[in-house]
C-alpha positions in Angstrom: -26.7 41.3 26.7 -23.0 42.1 26.6 -21.3 41.6 23.2 -18.6 38.9 23.0 -15.0 40.1 23.2 -13.3 40.5 19.8 -10.8 37.7 20.6 -13.6 35.2 21.2 -15.3 36.3 17.9 -12.1 35.8 16.0 -11.6 32.3 17.6 -15.1 31.3 16.7 -14.7 32.5 13.1 -11.3 30.6 12.8 -12.9 27.4 14.2 -15.8 27.6 11.8 -13.4 28.2 8.9 -11.3 25.2 9.9 -14.2 22.8 10.4 -14.3 20.1 7.8 -17.2 20.0 5.4 -19.9 17.5 6.2 -19.4 13.9 5.0 -22.0 13.4 2.3 -22.9 10.1 0.6 -25.6 8.4 -1.4 -27.2 5.5 0.5 -28.4 2.5 -1.5 -31.1 0.9 0.6 -32.8 -2.4 0.5 -36.4 -2.1 -0.6 -36.4 1.7 -0.5 -35.2 4.5 -2.9 -31.6 5.6 -2.5 -31.0 8.8 -0.5 -28.4 11.5 -0.5 -27.5 12.1 3.2 -25.0 13.7 5.5 -23.3 11.0 7.6 -23.2 11.7 11.3 -21.8 8.5 12.8 -22.6 5.1 14.2 -24.9 4.3 17.1 -23.9 1.9 19.9 -25.7 -0.9 18.2 -23.9 -0.3 14.9 -26.8 1.4 13.1 -26.1 4.4 10.8 -27.0 7.9 11.9 -27.6 10.4 9.1 -29.1 13.8 8.4 -31.5 13.5 5.4 -32.7 16.9 4.2 -36.1 17.8 5.6 -36.4 14.6 7.5 -33.7 15.7 9.8 -31.6 13.2 11.8 -32.7 9.6 11.2 -31.2 6.1 11.7 -30.8 3.0 9.5 -30.2 -0.4 10.8 -27.3 -2.3 9.3 -29.5 -4.7 7.4 -31.3 -2.0 5.5 -28.1 -0.4 4.1 -27.0 -2.1 0.9 -24.1 0.3 0.0 -22.6 3.6 0.9 -21.4 5.6 -2.1 -19.1 8.4 -1.1 -18.4 11.5 -3.3 -14.7 12.2 -3.4 -13.0 15.5 -4.1 -10.0 13.9 -5.9 -9.7 12.4 -9.4 -9.0 8.7 -9.0 -7.2 8.5 -12.4 -4.9 11.3 -11.5 -4.2 9.8 -8.1 -3.3 6.5 -9.8 -0.9 8.3 -12.1 0.9 9.9 -9.1 1.1 6.4 -7.5 2.7 4.7 -10.5 5.1 7.6 -10.8 6.2 7.0 -7.3 4.8 10.2 -5.9 3.6 8.5 -2.7 3.6 11.5 -0.5 1.5 13.5 -2.9 -1.0 10.6 -3.0 -1.2 10.7 0.8 -1.8 14.4 0.7 -4.7 14.0 -1.6 -6.3 10.9 -0.1 -5.9 11.3 3.7 -8.2 14.3 4.3 -10.9 12.9 2.1 -10.8 9.3 3.4 -10.1 9.7 7.1 -13.7 10.6 7.8 -15.0 7.5 6.0 -13.3 5.0 8.4 -16.2 4.6 10.8 -18.5 3.6 7.9 -16.2 1.1 6.1 -18.0 -1.8 7.7 -20.7 -1.3 5.2 -20.3 -2.2 1.5 -18.8 1.0 0.1 -16.7 2.5 -2.8 -14.0 3.9 -0.5 -12.1 0.8 0.4 -9.9 0.6 -2.7 -8.8 4.2 -2.2 -8.2 3.5 1.5 -6.0 0.5 0.5 -4.0 2.8 -1.8 -3.6 5.4 1.0 -2.2 2.7 3.3 0.2 1.4 0.7 1.4 5.0 0.0 2.1 5.6 3.6 4.3 2.5 3.6 6.1 3.2 0.4 6.7 6.8 1.5 8.4 5.6 4.6 5.7 6.8 7.0 5.8 3.5 8.8 4.3 4.7 12.1 1.4 6.4 10.3 0.9 3.2 8.2 0.8 1.1 11.4 -1.7 3.4 13.1 -4.0 3.4 10.0 -3.8 -0.4 9.8 -4.9 -0.6 13.5 -7.9 1.6 12.8 -8.9 -0.4 9.7 -8.6 -3.7 11.6 -11.3 -2.3 14.0 -13.4 -0.8 11.2 -13.5 -3.5 8.5 -14.5 -7.0 9.6 -13.9 -8.7 6.2 -11.5 -11.6 6.9 -9.7 -11.3 3.5 -9.0 -7.6 4.1 -7.9 -8.4 7.7 -5.3 -10.8 6.4 -4.1 -8.2 3.9 -3.8 -5.7 6.7 -1.6 -8.1 8.7 0.7 -8.6 5.7 1.1 -4.8 5.3 1.6 -4.5 9.1 4.4 -7.0 9.0 6.1 -4.9 6.2 5.6 -1.7 8.1 7.0 -3.2 11.3 10.2 -4.1 9.5 10.5 -0.6 8.1 9.9 0.9 11.5 12.7 -1.3 12.9 10.4 -3.3 15.1 11.7 -6.6 13.8 11.1 -8.4 17.1 7.3 -8.1 16.4 7.3 -9.3 12.8 7.7 -13.0 13.4 4.4 -13.4 15.2 2.5 -11.4 12.6 3.9 -13.5 9.8 3.2 -16.7 11.7 -0.4 -15.7 12.0 -0.6 -15.8 8.2 0.7 -19.3 7.7 -0.1 -21.0 5.4 0.0 -18.3 2.8 -2.1 -18.7 -0.3 0.2 -17.6 -3.1 -2.7 -15.9 -4.9 -4.1 -14.0 -1.9 -3.8 -10.3 -1.3 -1.6 -10.7 1.7 0.9 -13.0 0.0 3.0 -10.2 -1.6 3.4 -8.0 1.5 4.0 -11.1 3.6 6.8 -12.4 1.4 8.3 -8.9 1.1 8.3 -8.4 4.8 9.8 -11.9 5.3 12.6 -11.0 2.8 13.4 -7.8 4.5 13.4 -9.4 7.9 15.8 -12.1 6.6 18.0 -9.4 5.1 18.1 -7.5 8.4 19.4 -10.7 10.0 22.1 -10.9 7.3 20.5 -14.1 5.8 20.5 -13.2 2.1 19.7 -16.7 0.8 16.5 -16.7 2.9 15.7 -13.2 1.7 16.2 -14.1 -1.9 14.0 -17.2 -1.4 11.0 -15.0 -0.2 11.6 -12.5 -3.1 11.7 -15.4 -5.6 8.3 -16.6 -4.3 6.9 -13.1 -4.8 8.4 -12.8 -8.3 7.1 -16.3 -9.3 3.6 -15.9 -8.0 2.9 -12.2 -8.3 4.7 -11.5 -11.6 2.0 -9.1 -12.8 1.5 -7.3 -9.5 2.3 -3.6 -10.2 2.4 -2.8 -6.5 5.0 -5.4 -5.2 6.8 -6.8 -8.3 8.9 -3.7 -9.1 10.3 -3.2 -5.6 10.9 -7.0 -5.3 13.0 -6.9 -8.5 14.9 -3.9 -7.1 15.7 -5.6 -3.8 16.7 -8.8 -5.6 19.1 -6.9 -7.8 20.7 -5.2 -4.9 21.2 -8.4 -3.0 22.7 -10.2 -5.9 25.2 -7.3 -6.2 26.0 -7.7 -2.5 26.6 -11.4 -3.1 29.1 -10.4 -5.9 26.9 -11.5 -8.8 26.8 -8.2 -10.7 25.9 -9.9 -14.0 22.7 -11.3 -12.4 21.9 -8.0 -10.9 22.2 -6.4 -14.3 19.8 -8.9 -15.8 17.3 -8.2 -13.1 17.6 -4.5 -13.7 17.0 -5.2 -17.4 13.8 -7.1 -16.6 12.7 -4.2 -14.3 13.2 -1.7 -17.1 11.3 -3.9 -19.5 8.3 -4.6 -17.3 8.1 -1.3 -15.3 10.1 1.3 -17.3 8.7 4.4 -15.6 8.4 3.2 -12.1 10.3 4.7 -9.1 12.2 1.5 -8.8 13.4 1.5 -12.4 14.6 5.1 -12.0 16.6 4.2 -8.9 18.1 1.1 -10.5 19.2 3.1 -13.6 21.6 5.2 -11.6 22.6 2.4 -9.3 23.5 0.0 -12.2 26.4 2.3 -13.2 28.1 1.7 -9.8 28.4 -2.1 -10.5 31.7 -3.6 -11.5 32.1 -3.8 -15.3 31.1 -7.2 -16.9 33.9 -9.8 -17.1 35.5 -9.8 -20.5 34.3 -12.6 -22.7 36.8 -15.1 -24.0 38.0 -14.2 -27.5 36.8 -16.3 -30.4 40.3 -17.5 -31.1 40.9 -18.7 -27.6 37.5 -20.4 -27.6 38.4 -22.2 -30.9 41.8 -23.3 -29.6 40.1 -24.9 -26.6 37.7 -26.6 -28.9 40.4 -28.2 -31.2 41.4 -31.8 -30.5 45.0 -32.0 -29.5 47.3 -33.5 -32.1 49.0 -36.8 -31.3 
């Protein structure tokens, strides 16, 4: 038997080194002990194919799988800190390689979906609109949950605006009508509507959507800070710098260390100075009754 050429050996070694580690998880099963397995994929009928130690490759029908618990190589608390500091690209760098292999298995109850949602939002906030749209398409196929499906449409609308595909946004937003103010899709839906109106130079309509977001999602740390930031900019454009300053003050009070507050701090210095207040003497003169 002839030995393999050196080039082929090097190629094989490089391929093996680049191969991702197997996707391992703990399966919580109905009526059976949980098992640590290597996930292999989904069969045509939707059942789960795994490798389970000495048992080798086996399958589980969907009804027998109660939950998939993935083991992640990242620290969720540290990732959240990066997110709240506005380091969206860094979050994507950590989450994407760990979470991309989980997508075929997200139709089962699992512990990955909150992190996947964060990954998608960070793609959007980092300006990676095409990547956000591509991920949203994959997730629409993978996750049948109707509530999550509506949330994906809201994020899709926002990413379409960011990508400049404004002619496609109206149909997506219309598919979400009526919007439940307390639903997960409400904030991205209103944010997308506001940006779409602003792109069409309709600032009153843009402010109306942002006002809805601020009114109903006041304690939403994902969408409230950028909504306040947009509103401040638009009031400045409408020549209401005092209102813009008040909004920046609220932003600094509620979200002092956010990316949006940092941006607003430098921008606020570019606003026209406040109008001088009337002197006390002038105000008193106006208040005196005129002598007959």
